C-alpha positions, 0 to 999 in steps of 0.5 A: 500499500502507501507509506506515510510519505506517499500520502502525505504527497498526494494530499499536497497534490490535491491541496494544490490542484483542487484549492482549499475551497473545493476540499471539504466538499471533496472530503465530504463526498468521499466519506458519503461514498464509503458509507454508502459502499460499506451499507451496500456490502452489508446488505448483500452479505445479509441478503445471502443468508436466510431469515431467522424463523421462530422456534420449531414445534414438532408434531405430525402433519394430518391429511386435510380430511383429518383435520378439525 
């Protein structure tokens, strides 16, 4: 990945290129995109698992004509 010096250099380049006025909006958008990505990934993980059901009651199933 990146070391501390590379991250600092990248931040300096971003500040120079984008200017100080646009940087807070950019960081806010990046944070929002990260939150959306994490919530969608979490939803996909929970979508694959079957929903929890109530307690299982053991018994026998009677044919339709024997039910009261």
